[in-house]
C-alpha positions in Angstrom: 33.6 -21.3 -16.6 36.5 -20.6 -14.3 36.4 -19.6 -10.7 36.7 -15.9 -11.5 33.6 -16.0 -13.6 31.7 -17.9 -10.9 32.6 -15.4 -8.2 31.5 -12.5 -10.5 28.1 -14.2 -11.2 27.6 -14.8 -7.4 28.4 -11.2 -6.6 26.1 -9.9 -9.4 23.3 -12.2 -8.2 23.7 -11.1 -4.6 23.7 -7.4 -5.4 20.6 -7.9 -7.7 18.8 -9.8 -4.9 19.5 -7.0 -2.4 18.3 -4.3 -4.8 15.2 -6.3 -5.8 14.3 -6.8 -2.2 14.7 -3.1 -1.4 12.6 -2.1 -4.4 9.8 -4.6 -3.6 9.7 -3.4 0.0 9.3 0.2 -1.2 6.6 -0.8 -3.6 4.7 -2.9 -1.1 5.2 -0.7 1.9 1.8 0.7 3.2 1.3 4.4 2.6 0.4 6.8 5.4 -3.2 6.7 4.2 -3.2 2.9 4.4 -1.9 3.0 8.0 -4.5 5.6 9.0 -7.3 3.6 7.4 -6.1 0.4 9.2 -5.9 2.2 12.5 -9.5 3.4 12.3 -10.8 0.0 11.1 -9.1 -1.6 14.1 -10.4 1.0 16.6 -13.9 0.7 15.3 -13.8 -3.2 15.3 -12.5 -3.4 18.9 -13.8 -0.5 21.0 -17.3 0.0 22.1 -18.5 3.4 23.3 -19.6 3.6 26.9 -22.6 5.6 25.7 -23.6 2.5 23.6 -23.3 0.3 26.7 -25.2 2.7 28.9 -27.9 3.2 26.3 -28.4 -0.6 25.7 -27.8 -1.8 29.3 -30.1 -4.7 30.1 -31.5 -5.2 26.6 -29.4 -8.1 25.5 -27.3 -6.2 22.9 -24.0 -7.0 24.6 -22.6 -9.5 27.0 -20.6 -7.4 29.4 -17.6 -8.9 31.3 -15.8 -7.5 34.3 -12.2 -8.7 34.4 -11.3 -7.4 37.9 -11.0 -9.7 40.9 -14.2 -11.4 42.2 -13.8 -9.3 45.4 -13.8 -6.0 43.5 -16.7 -7.2 41.3 -18.8 -8.0 44.4 -18.1 -4.7 45.9 -19.4 -2.8 42.9 -19.6 -3.4 39.1 -21.4 -2.1 36.0 -24.9 -3.3 36.3 -25.5 -6.3 34.0 -21.9 -7.3 33.9 -20.8 -10.9 34.7 -17.5 -11.7 36.4 -14.7 -13.6 34.7 -11.8 -12.5 36.9 -8.3 -12.1 35.4 -7.2 -11.2 39.0 -7.1 -13.6 41.9 -7.1 -10.7 44.4 -7.1 -6.9 43.8 -3.3 -7.0 44.0 -2.5 -10.3 42.2 -3.2 -11.1 38.5 -4.3 -14.6 37.5 -3.3 -14.5 33.8 -1.9 -18.1 34.2 -5.4 -19.5 34.7 -5.8 -19.8 30.9 -8.0 -22.9 31.0 -10.5 -21.3 33.5 -10.6 -18.0 31.6 -11.0 -19.5 28.1 -13.6 -22.0 29.2 -15.6 -19.3 31.0 -15.6 -17.2 27.8 -16.6 -20.2 25.7 -19.5 -20.8 28.0 -20.5 -17.2 27.9 -20.3 -17.2 24.1 -22.5 -20.3 23.9 -25.1 -18.6 26.2 -25.1 -15.5 24.1 -25.0 -16.6 20.4 -24.6 -13.7 18.0 -23.9 -11.1 20.7 -20.7 -9.1 21.1 -18.8 -9.8 24.2 -17.4 -6.6 25.7 -14.8 -6.7 28.4 -13.7 -4.0 30.8 -11.0 -3.8 33.6 -9.7 -1.1 35.9 -9.3 1.9 33.7 -8.7 3.1 30.2 -4.9 2.5 30.2 -5.3 -0.9 32.0 -3.6 -3.7 30.0 -5.7 -6.5 31.5 -8.4 -6.3 28.8 -5.7 -6.3 26.1 -3.9 -9.3 27.6 -7.1 -11.3 28.0 -8.3 -10.2 24.5 -5.0 -11.5 23.0 -5.3 -14.8 25.0 -8.8 -15.3 23.7 -8.0 -14.2 20.1 -5.2 -16.8 20.0 -8.0 -19.4 20.7 -10.5 -18.0 18.2 -12.6 -16.1 20.7 -13.0 -12.5 19.8 -14.1 -9.9 22.3 -14.5 -6.1 22.2 -13.4 -3.6 24.7 -15.4 -1.0 26.6 -13.8 2.4 25.7 -13.4 3.2 29.4 -12.7 1.2 32.6 -14.3 0.8 35.9 -12.7 3.9 37.4 -14.0 6.2 34.7 -17.5 4.5 34.8 -17.8 4.8 38.6 -15.9 8.0 39.5 -15.7 10.1 36.3 -19.2 9.8 34.9 -19.1 13.5 33.8 -15.8 13.0 32.0 -17.4 10.8 29.3 -21.1 11.7 29.3 -22.5 14.5 27.3 -23.8 17.6 29.0 -27.3 16.8 27.9 -27.2 13.6 29.9 -27.3 15.3 33.3 -30.7 13.8 34.1 -29.2 10.3 34.0 -28.4 9.0 37.5 -25.0 7.3 37.6 -26.1 5.2 40.6 -28.6 3.4 38.4 -25.7 1.9 36.4 -23.9 0.3 39.3 -24.6 -3.0 41.1 -23.1 -4.8 44.1 -23.0 -8.4 45.0 -22.3 -11.7 43.2 -25.0 -11.3 40.6 -24.9 -9.0 37.5 -28.0 -7.0 38.6 -30.8 -5.6 36.4 -31.2 -2.0 35.3 -34.3 -0.4 36.8 -33.4 3.3 36.4 -34.9 6.0 34.1 -33.7 8.1 31.2 -31.5 5.3 29.9 -31.9 6.6 26.4 -31.0 10.2 27.1 -28.7 11.3 24.3 -28.3 14.8 22.9 -26.9 13.5 19.6 -28.7 11.5 16.9 -25.8 10.3 14.9 -26.7 6.8 14.0 -23.7 4.5 14.4 -21.6 7.6 15.2 -23.9 9.0 18.0 -24.1 7.9 21.5 
């Protein structure tokens, strides 16, 4: 085989490889329906409804974690939440404290076998929970996220609660100090919708 034939074979092989790669990408590419299904599977695996947290507060269903600074936690937090701060101060993150954060979550996991650990931070768009969640997932610790943050829980109660829950007192779901606090309010189970897993 002369050099001309070798060059032709190389060109044909390269062109065939490119076409084969393009065809297999098209055949293996997820459909729009696949992407939608995956989105909802992820959303349902990661996010926990604030209604579910409120309804089950204090009954041991979840281990709830406040990621804000210790100072902010002690000022006020969701009742029953423990503090594992990802912020050193209200203005300064502490994401570099990987060993402290990871060991705190491992300890919490050991104290709460079989329970979902649910984290929350400042607000719905806050990236702290996502960053800490990624840090933990990289170390085989898997946490869920409260669907809202502290701001919505404390200041926008009516934004996420159903109209039928007006008898619920928001102050019953907030604690101050260095301890998680225990729920002692009434009407914890108020929920106008009985939708099983898809209800409150």
